[in-house]
N, C-alpha and C positions, 0 to 999 in steps of 0.2 A: 215239525214246523208246518202249521196249517195256515191257509189264507182264507179269509172270509170274503165271499163275493158280495160286496155292498150293493152294487148296481150292475147286474150281469149284462144289461142291454147296452151300457156304455163302457163295459169292461173295466170297472173299478174294483180293486181288491184292497183289503185292510189286513195288515200284519198285526195280530193281537199282541205279540210280544213287544213290539216297539211302537205300536199305535200309529203306524205309517200308512197313509192312504195314497195309493199309487195306481197308475194305469197298468192293466194286465197286458203283457206283451208275449208274442208268440216266439220270439227269439231268445227268451230267458228260460232256462231249465232250472227247476227247483227240486232239490232232494230233501227227503225227510231226514232230519238228524236225530230223531228220537231213539233209534236203536244204538247209535253211537254215544249219545248222552247217557243212556242206561249203562252201557259198558264202562264209560268214564266214571260214573258214580260207583260202580262196583270196584274199579281200580282205586278210587279215592278211599273207599272203605278199607281196602287191603293196605293201602299206604298208611292210613291212620293206625291200623292194627300193627304194622311194622314199627311205627314210632312208639306206640303204646307198649310194645314188647321191650323197649329199652328202659322203661320205668317199672319198678317192681310193684307199685301200688295201683297200676292202671289195669282195667279188665281187658282181656283179649277177646277177639272177635268170636271164636268158637268155644269159649269157656262157659261153664255154667255160672249162674248168678251167685254172688257171695264168695267168690274165689279171687278177690282182687289182691289180697296180700299173700297168696300162696308162693309166689316167686320170692318175696321178701323173706318169709320164714324158711323156705328151702335154701336160700342163699346163706342165711345165718347158720343153719345146721351143717351144711356142707363145708363152709369155711371153718366152723368150729372143729369138725372132724379132721379136716386136713391140717389145721393148726396143731391139734393134739398129736397127729402122726409125725409131722415135721419136728415138733418139740421133743417127742420121744426119741426119734432118730438122732437129733442133735445131742440130746442128753446121753444117749448110749455111746455115741462116738466120743464125747467128752469124757465119759467114765472110762472107756477103753484107753484113751490117751493118758489119763491120770494114772490108771492102773499100770500101764506100760512104763511110764516115767518113774513110778514108785518102785517097780521091780528092778529097773536098771540103776536105781540109786541116784537119779538125777534130780529128784525133788526133795 
């Protein structure tokens, strides 16, 4: 945050962000917010990256270009793998139950 001294002899300053012309006073202390704004911008990028990580088709902050759908295809393959495993386990248990029932004469 910088002030432009419009007329230093009469102590007039201009705030370029709000276009406010005011008298310069000795009892007012001003701090530069530029380092804080830069850190807030970095945190805003990280927050956007966190939101983008929830959608499989959005690029991540530290990923290479062209890898937007990597999470989507990885999700399909991993769900397919786990679906096959669960289906085989269920089919195996069902086959064992049917075999046991047929051996005991219950079916």
